[in-house]
N, C-alpha and C positions, 0 to 999 in steps of 0.2 A: 916915468912910471904911470902916473895916472892917467897920461893921455894913452898909453898904450893899453892900459886896462879898458878905457872907455871905446877904444877901436875894436877891440875883442867883443867887447858888449854889443856893437852895432853889427859885426858880422853874423853874432848870435841870432840879433833882430832878423837881419837878412835871412838868414837860413830859416828862421821860425815862420816867416811870412811866405816866402817859397813853399814851405811843406803844409801850411795851410791852405795855401791855394791849387796845390796840387791833389788833395785829400780826395778819397773815394765817396760820393755823396749818393751814389745809386748801384745796384748791380751792373746798369748798362754803362756807367761812368757819367761824367760830365755831359750836360746836353751840348749839341753840336753849336757852334755860332756863340756860345758862352765866352764872354772877354774877361781875362784875368788880369787885373791890376796890381802891383805891387809899389810900394814906396818906402825906403829905408830912411831912418834919422840917425844923426850923429847927436849925442847929447853930452853937455861939457859945462862945466863952472868955470869961470874967467878966474887965472890966476890972481890972487891978491884981493880977489872979491870978499868983502865982509862977510863974517859969519853969519849963516842963516840966509844967505843969496840963494834965489832959487836957480836949478839948474836951467842952462840954454838948450833948447831942441832945435836942431836944424834939418829939415826934411831934403831928401835928395829928388831927383826927377823922378816922376811915374814912369813905370814900365808897364806894357800891354802885351798880352798871349791871347789869342783867339784858338778856343778849341775846335779842331776840325771834325765833321761828321764821321762816324763808325757806324753804318748801319748793320744791323744784325736781326733775327727773327727766328723763331723757332715754332714747327706745329707739332705737339704732344698728344697722344703717346706714339713712339717711333717703333718701327719694327727692324730688329735686328740691326740697331743703329752702330754696332761696333765692327760690323761686315763690311760695310762700305761706304760710299759717298753719300751725303744728305738727299743728292740730287736725283736718287734711282730708288724705287720701292724693291723690297726682298719679299714677292708673296709667299714664299716658302715658309717664313716666319712672321704672320702677319702682327701688326699691332693689337688687332681686335679679329676676334672670332664671332660668327653667330650661326644659328641652324634656324631654317625656316623652310616653310612649306610653299609650293608654288602659288604664286597670289600674294604671298605676304609682303609689306613693305618693312624694311628695316631699317633701323635709327642707330647711327655712330656718332656719340658724342667727342668732339676734339677742341684744344685749345690752342690759339695762335698767340704768342706774347712775343711782345717788341723787347728784343735782348740787347737792341744797339742803343747809341745815345742820341737818336733823332726824333724828334717828335713829330707828331701829326702825320704818321705814316700810313699808307694805303697798300693793300695785297690783293691782287687777281688772285680768284680760286678757280682752279680748273681740276681735272682727274687724269691720272698717268696710269694708263693700262699695266698690266702684267706683262713685263718685256719679254718672258718666256712664251706667252700664248696659253698657258696650263690654266689659269684663272680666267674664267669668262667674264666678259665685261657686259655689266645692264646697260641698257639702251636710255635709260631716266635718270640718271644720277643728276641730283641737284642738291643745294645748301641752303638751309635756313638759320636764321639769326637766334642766339639764345633766347630772345623776347619770345620766341614762338612756343616756347614751354610756359605755359602759362598756370596750367593745374597739375593734379594727380597726386601732390602730395599731401602732408597731414593738414589739415582746415584749410583745403584748398590751394596750397603753395605749389610751386613747380617741383616736378619728381625727377628733372635730369635726364629725360628723355622726350619724345613727341608722340602723341596719340594722332589715330587718324583724323580725328577732330580738329585738331592742333595744327597739322599738316594743311586740312583745308582751307582753314582760317587764315594762314600764313601766305607770304609772298616769297618766293625764292631769293637767293643774293648769288651774285658772281665775284663779290669782293667785300673785304673789310676796310672801312678807312677810318681817319682821326684815331690812331692808336698812337698814344704816347709813350714813350720811355718807359719799360718796367709794366706797361698796362698788359694784362692777359685778357682776352677776349674769346668766348666761348662760341661755339657755334657746332652745326650738326651735316653730316654728310647722309644723305637719303637716297634709297634706290628701293624697287619692287621687283620681286624675283618674278620670271615670266610665267605665266601659266602652264606653258609647256614643257617646262623645266621635269626632268626625271629624277629620281633619288639617287642620291650621292653626286649629283651635279654641283661645281663650285662655280660661285659667282663673286666678284668683289670690286674694290675700288679704292683709289688712293688720293686723299685730298692733296692737293699740290697747291702751294703758295709762292707765287710771284711776286716780289716787291716791286711796286710802281715808283717811276723816278719823281724825287722831290723838288718841286720847283723852288722852294724857298733856300734852296742850298747850290751854289754854282760848281762847287767842286765836290760833287756827290758819287761817290764812287759805285759802282756796279755790287750787287748782293747775290750770292748764290741762291737758287730755287730750293725750298724745304719740299722733299717728295718721298721720303722714307716712312710714310704712314698709313700702310694698307691695310683693308680689313677683307676678311674673307668669309662667306657665309655657304655652307654647306646645306645641301637641298634635301630635306627628309620628308620624303612624300610617302604618306602611309595611309592605308585604307585597314580598318578592323573594328569589330564589333563584338560586344559580350552582353550576357542576359544573365540575370542570376535572383535569388532571394530580393526580398524588399529590401532597398537601400545598399545591397551588396552585389553590384551587378557582375563583378568577376567571381563571385559564389566561393571566394577563400575565407570567408570569416574573418578578415580583418580589415575592419571590424566586425565582429560578428552582431548582427541584428536580435535585438530580444524579441522573445514571442510577443504577438502580437493580435489584435482581434479582428478577424473578418468584418467587411462591411455589409454583413447581411442582418435581414430583421432578428434572425436568431443566431448570434454572432459566436464562432468558435475560436480557440486559439490555434494559431498557426506558429511553428518553432522552424525558424531558419536553423539551419546546419552550416557548418565550414567545408561541406563537400558538395556545394553547388546544388544542395534539395531544401527544400521547404516542407514539413509534414503538418496535416491537420489530423487531429482526432475526431471522427464523428460520432455521433450516439445513435442510439434507436430512431430519434425523432427526427434527427439532421435531413435535411433535402437539398441544401445548396450552401457549397462553400466558395466564397471568394477568395483566390489568392490574388496579393500584390507582387508583380515583378519588375524588376529596373532594368531598362536597358543602358548602356554607355557608348559613347562615340570615343575608342580610345585612339582614333585616328588622328591626322592632323588638318583635315578640311571636312567642310561638311557634307553629311552623307543621310541619307532615307533608308530606314532599316525597316525590313519587311519581317512580318510577324506570322508564323505556321504553328500548330500544334498536332500532337498525335497522343492516342490514348490506348492503355493496356489494362487488363485486370479488373475494368468496372462492370457491374452487372449490366444487363440489357436495358435500354431506355435510358442511359446516360448522355448527357449533352456538354457539350463545352462551347463557353462564349468568349471572344475578345472583346474588351471594354476598354473605353476611355477612363481615367480616373474619376471622371463625373459619371460614370455608369452609361453613357451613350455609346452606341456601338463604335468599335475602330473601324476606322476608314481607308480607302487607298486613296493616299493624295498625290502619289505621282502616276497614275492611272496604270500601271504595270499589271494589274488584275489581281494584286497580293494585298491584303490589309497592311497596314504599316503604323508607325508612330511618328512619323512627319520626318522633316529634316531636324537634323540636331548637328550642331557647331560641335568642334574638337573638345572635348572634356564635358558635354552636355550629358545630362542623363533624361529619361522619360520613363514614368511609369505606366503600366497597362494592368489591366485587371483581367483575371483568367476565373470565369465563373463556370464552376463544374455542377451540374444539378442531376441528381439520383433519386432513385426510388426509397423512400424513408425504411429504416431497417433493413436494408439489404446488405449482404455480405459479398465479398469478392468472390472472382472467378473459382477460385479455388481456395482451399485453405493456406493461409501463410502467403498469399498473392499481395502484393501491395500494389492496390491500383494507381497508377500513374500517368500525368500528362505530361509530357516531353514539349516544352516550349523552344522553338527554334528562331534566331533572329539572323537575318542574311543582310549583308552590305550591298547597297544598290550600285554604289561606286565599283566594287569587286565582288561578284556573286560566289566566288570561292571561300570569300571570308565570312564563315558563319560560326555560331556558337549555340549551346543549348545549356536548358537547365531544368531540373524535374521538380514538378508540383504533386507530391504525393497525398494520397488520401486513404488514412488508415479506418477501413470499415468494421464495425464490431461484428463477430460471429461466436455463436455459442449452441453447443448442442448440451443436453443433460437427461438423463433417464436410465432405463435399462439397458443392459449391453447389447450392442447390435454388431454385426460384423464390418460396419463402417466406422471413421474415427467418429467419438461420441456416443451417446444414449438417445434412446428413443421414449420419450415421455407419454405417447399414445398407448400402449397396449399394458394390462392390469399387471402388476410386478406383484410376486409372491416371495417369501423366502425359498429357496431351492427345498426340492423334494428331499425329506427326511430332516429338514432344520425345523425346529418349532416355529409354527405360526402358518406354515402352510397348511392349506384346508384339508390334505390328505394326513396331515400330522400336526392338528392343531396344538396351541398352548393348553394345557390342562391346569390349572390353578390347584395348589393344595386345598384339601377340606378345611383345615385350620390355617389361618393366616393372621399372624402377630406383627407388632410394630417392626419386630427384629427378622421377621421372614424376608429372604431374600428376593429380589427381583427376577424375573426371567426374562433371558437374554434372545431375543430374536433378529435376525441379519436377512437385508435384502442387498442384493450386487446391483452397483450402479456404474455409470459412466460420466464423464463430463469431457468435454474438447472445446478448443479454442479454434473456431472456426474464422476466427478474424485475420487482418494483415499486421496487426500489432501485437506483441506481447502484452498480457493482459493477467489480471488476478480476478479469480471470481469466489465470491461468497458463496457458501453453501449453507443453507440453512433448512430445517424441517422439524414439524411438529405433528405429535401423535395423540389426538385427544382420544383419551381410554375412559371410558364409564366403569367406574367402580361400582362393587354391589352395594354400598350404602348410597347410591343412586347419583352421588356427584359424579364430574368429570373433572379428570387429572390431564394437563397439558405436558406431554413427556417430550422432552426436547431431544430431536433425533441427533446421534453422535455421527461422526464420520469418520472413517479409517481407511488409509490408501490399502488397496488390494494389491500386495507388492506382487505376489506370484499369479494373480489373474484367474485363481480357481472358483471365486466367488462365494467363497467361505473366509470367514476370520479366523484366520489360523493364529494360534497362541502368540507367536513372534509379533503379529502384526496388531494384535489387540494388548500387548503388554504381559507378560506373565511374571508375576502374578495381575489380575486384572487391573489392580489399583496404579500398576506403574505405568506412565505414559510410553504407547509404542509409537506406532505411526497415525495416532490420530491427528486430524487436520488441526492447526492451529491458528490464531489470530495474526497473520505475518503484515498486514497493513493497519493494525492497531485500530480498527472500527469497531470491533466489539463483536464481529461474526468469524466464526472460523474460516479458512479459505484455501484455495489450493495453491497459493503462493503464486509466481509469476510462471505463467504457462506461454511456451513460445507459439506462435502462430503455427496451427496444424497439429501441435501436440495434445495427447489423449491422457487422462488420469482415470483408473479404476479405482473405484471406491466400495467400500461395503457401509450400508445405512445401517444403523444398530439402534434398537429401541429397545429399552428395558423396561419390560410389561410388569406392574406393580403386581404382587400376588393377590391383591384385592380384587383384580379385575373381573367385571363381569364378562359372562359369555358375551362374543360381539364379533365383528368384523370391523378391525381397526383401518381406517384410511389415512394415510400419511399424507400431508401437506407440504411438499417439498420444493425448495427454490434455490436456482443459482442465479447469480446476477453480478455483473460487471460494475464493480462503484464507478469507473472512468465511463464506460459508454452508455450504462443504464441498460445493456442487453440481459434481457431476462428470461428464463426458460422456466414452467413451474411443471411439477409433476405431482399430480393428485389422485395417480390411479394403483397404486403400491399399496397392499393391503396385508394386513396379520389378522390371522384367525384365533380367537380365544375361544375353546370349548367349555363344556358345560360340565363343572365339578359336581360328582354324585353328591346327594344329600347322606347326611351321616345319620347312624341310628338315632332313635330317640333315647335321652336318657331317662332311666327310672331309678328312683331312690326309696327307700324306706326309713323310719325314723327308730328303727329297733332291730338288732341283731338276733336278740333272743326275748322271747315272749311266752306267758302263761295263759292256759286256757282263760277267756273272760276278758284278756287285754285287749286293748287297741292298737293297730298299726296303722300308720299314714302313708300313704302313699303319693309320692309326685312323679308325674311323667310330664317330660320338656321335649317338645317335637320342635326341632329348629331348623330352617331352611340353609344349611351349610353350604349350599350349591351358590355358583356365581351367576345362577340365572334365577325367574321366578319360577314359584311352581304354583299351580292350580289345584283346585279342590281339595286343598290340604286340610288334613285334621288330624285328631290322636285319637286313639281308643283304648280302651284296657277292658280286661275281663277281671271278673271277682273270683280271686282266689279259690281253690277246694279248701274245706275247713274252716271258711269265715262267712261270715254274713255281713250285709251292708249296715255299716253303724248308723244308730239314729242320734249321734252325737253331732250338735252343730259344729261343722269345721270353718264356714266361711262368714264372712261379715253378715251375711242376710241368715236371719234364723231357719227358714225354709230349704236352706240350701243343702243339699247330700254331697253332690258333684257338683264342683266348682272349678272354672276354668276363666284363664286372662290371655291376653295376647299383646304383642307390639304392635302388630297390624290395626288397622282402624277399621272397624266395624262391628257388627254385634256378633256376639259369642251366639252361636246355636248350638244344639245338644239333641243327641239320638241315641235309641238304645238298640236300634238296628241298621243304620247308615244308611238310612234312606229316607226316613220322616226326620224333619228339623225341626225343633222349636227353640225359641230363646228361654223357655223355662227351665231351670235347673232340675236335673235328674232327682227325685228324693226316694223314691221306690225302686228296688231292683231286687229281683229272685237272685237266687242262689245260681252262680255260674252266669248271671247275667253280663252284658258288654255295653261298656258307655263310650259314648263319642262326643268329640266338642272340635267345634270349626269356626272360622270367622267369615261372617258374611260380608265381604268387601264391596259387594257390587250393589248390596242392601235388596236383594230381591226373595229373601224369605227363605233360601235354601242355600246348600253348600254344592256348587259346580264349578264347572272349569272358569267361569265368571270371575270367581273369587282368587285373588293374587296373594300368595305368601312371598313377600321380596326377601332377596338374599339377606340373612341375618335376622330376620323377623324369626318369632316363635310364638308357638301355644303352650302355654303350662295348666296341666290338670291337678287336682290334687281332692282325695276322697279317703275315706276312712272306714277299715272293716274293724270288727270284732271277731276275734279267734274263739272257735266253738271249743 
């Protein structure tokens, strides 16, 4: 029984040794020529041997087996590898695809792997054309080793393809050798698309490997070639051109270029849009605006792009220049008689400057017209390929003044309130004879018009001041108010002014929050009819008030002043003098004291002013001293500056107070303001000034 067990153990050992020798050590199997040696053992302990006796091992004779060569390899990627044998490519379902333009060199990466068990293999590289002839075969097919790929990746590492410089520096190969089993060798198939190729042409190749006889093995079997690795390149020949605002050559606003400053001495802001336009807002002092436009070659081969311009809506004297980014003139690089931006490679852009020069303060040719330069780019490869963009200049334009038959107002003629309105020379404002702090102002109105004659919507500030001289000699600057004349009748109707007046009607408000009432946004060419309102204080002196009115665009600086509108304030009549007496009842022999006040209650100066009084009947001039001076009998004072002069006949004047007066006599008192010793037209009693006289009589 023990012997039988030992024999089973021997068989198990033999089986184990055989399994180890036949085990797979690589995906390609055991290398060809490998000799597999196996020896079995019988192990036993002799019968009757003392305890502890070591077992006896007896080896068998060695047996050897030589591994035969089984060569195989593959080139990947494969095309349609399940549709047919590996010896023929199927270009209809290529392993790799590419698109290229005429003259491009295309590079396809492949991997050859020794999947057999034969080491140190060599493979010839050739090309297999499309068996159907559908895909054209380029004439310059070549192969390059992976070592040709030296740079292009991160930190200068290989990037898995070949650049033109790498191809130029490398030497083509026709075979790959020294490939051991399970070793993968990368290589590239390269060819150039013919320059005459047309769009949609297809060119292709198939890297074919043929295993070469390995002299190290006598019983080397043949191996089929690998040729199912086709690649197809579709020719995409495209000529095109686009031009647009700065940094947005296709003009679609994706991304939208932010507003930028022009390159002029006095820069203006230029705002690109997603509608293939860019717009600059000129001010009244702007004379030059330089736009930046960007051209792109969206084609797939180098091209020269001609640039032309057309202009519309600009004032006379406007010029347009084409410049390089450095400000030098654009030139004709290809000699076709048209300025161009030079040759651009596919995807390359070029900037050019469009300089527009125009007279300062000029307006567009018609209200609402946007002066525009249309810039056109044309492909030299295909002159039917063109694109345009628009450089728009918003020029300011403003009119303001009295109503006219054309849009806007005229500031040149003298404007006054309409006939019948207070303030017209035929119907002047007449202030009341008595004016107090609570007396109402007197409203006067003048019809006005304002219009946006520029090329862009704009808001115009409207302001005015009426300097009004008051009867006290001071000047009050009254702010002019503006209301919309909704019905255009040149009058301030109750609904337009607000009813009651303190209720805001259609008065202009400050829509742009800059502290000045304005028109709100007016479209190009739009007109707004206005009523200018001046609330004249009741204390206004007689005069012609001239309004200082201005309309201005805070955006462009366009300004129109109107300093010819006037309001007439007429002369207020001088009120009766006021005379008082100190007693309502008196007995004979008693005295009465009379006070006479003559005041200029008019709103204009009066000249040669004096008061007079006649001694009443049944009275005699009193000898009672009434004034501070003992000799005074008739005493006068005045708020005007000058010497008080007295007279008993109104002709002869003296600074001596009147002490004697016959019954029925008359006293006079005036102010000699010009100090010439008499009362004449050179003596002025201003509004509000008065002459006051006092005398006492005795009742007979």
